N, C-alpha and C positions, 0 to 999 in steps of 0.2 A: 504493500500500500504506500510505502514511502516514495517510490519512484513515481507513482500516479499522482500523489499530492505535490511533489516537486514539479512535475510536468504541468499540473494545473496552474501552479503559481508562476511558472515560466510563461505559460500562455497569458495569464492575467497581466503580467508586466508588459508583454508584447502588445496586448490589446490596449492597455492604458497608454503606452508610448504612442501608438497610432492615433488614438482619440485626442491626446494632448497635442500632437503634431498638427492635426486638422484644426483644432481650436486656436493654435498659435497664429494662424493666418488671418484671424478675425481682427477687426478694429476693436478698440476698447468699447466703443458704443455697441457693436454687435455682441461682444462677449458678455456685456451686462444687460442686454435688451430683455425686457420681460416678454416672454413668449407664452405665458399662461400654461405652463406645464406643471408637473408635480412640484418642481422647484422652478422659480420664475425664469432664471436665465441659464445659459450654458455655464457661466461662472459658478452659480449656485449649485448646479447639478454636479459639476466636477468637484466642488468643495464637499458635497455630500458623499460622493464616492470616496474621496480621500479621508474624510472624517470616519466613515464606516470602517475602512481598512485599518485606520489607526486605533479606533475604539476596540475592535475585536482583537487586534494584536496586543493591546494593553490588557484586555481581559485574559488572554492566554498567558500573560506574564504575571497574573495574580491581582490586578486592580480592576475596579469597576468605575470608570469615569462617567460623569453625567453629561459631558459634552467635550468639545475640543478645548485645548488650553487657551487661556486668555492671551497668551503671548503670540499666538499664530496670527500672521497677517496674510489673508487670502484675498486682498482687495484688488490685486492685479494678476494678470496671467503669469508674469515672471515670479511674483511672490508665491503663487499657488504651485508653480512648477518646482521652485526651490524647496518648499515644504514637502512636496510629493517625493522628491529625491531622498529626503531625510527619512521619511516613513518607509519608503521602499528599501533603503539600506538596512533598517532594523528588521523589516519583514524578511529580507533575503537571509539575514543571519539566523533568524528564528527557524525558517523553513529548512535551512541547511543543517541545523542541529537536531532535527527530528529523528525519533526512533519509532518503531512499531508500538512499543509500550506507551510512549508519549501520546501517540495518536488515539489510543484506546482509553486514555485517562479521561475521567469525567471531571469537568471543571465547573465549579459553582461560581456564579457571577450575578450581578444586578444589571438590568437594562438601564437606559438613561433616565427612566422614570422611577428607578429604585426598586422595581419588582424583581424578586429572586427567581433564577432559573439555573438549570445545570444540564449540560450536554457533553457527550464525548467530544474531544478536540477535533476528530476527523469530521464530525457533522458541522461544527462551527466553521472550520476551514473551508469546507465545500460551500457553505452558505455565503461566505465572503466573496468567493469567485462568482457565484450566481448573482448576488446582489450587485456587484460591480458590472457584470454583464448586462443586467436589466437596465441600469442607469446609463451605461454607455449607449444602449439602444435609444434611449430618450435623447441623448446628446446628438446622435446621428439624425434623428428626426428634426431636432432644433436647427442643426446645420443646414438641412434641406430647406427649412422654413426661411432661413436667412439667405438662401440662394448660394450657399457656400458648398464647397466640395465635401461630400460625405466620404467616409472611409469604412471599409469592411473590417469588422473585428470578430467575425465568426470563428469558432474553434476550428472548423474544417479549413478555413483560409490559412490559419496558423499552421495546421498540419501540412497543408500543401506547400507552404513556403519552407517549413522546416525540413520536410522530407525531400524536397526538390534539391536541396543543397547537398544531400548525401550521395 
């Protein structure tokens, strides 16, 4: 299961890079435009993906945050990208250190509303990839609404690119 989980997170990083690259071509106005989605703008949706990945990583490390740190500045694309790199670095270290026993470990945590839950680590980790995929799809729709170039982040596209190189 370790190789599968590491592969999922390699895919997740690839897809995040692609969606961030597509968003990097937007003007500041387009990046922040309210498009009336689950989260108003592309910036807000990307910030939500990033926050979700950080919150879950923090839970896996034993804490239950109620939101993102006050010190985070996600007001611009570059600020968001820089914070993303920090979270990704920590996530890579965590995923690289996994063992089968760790994946089976049940972790107790509280959601951002303070409600208690517990799940095996492997379930939470799959959820994060699924959550990010869902919201990247929303960003793709928002890019199209703006008339910007959308990008494919499907798992099969990742596999095709990865295996074409072999």
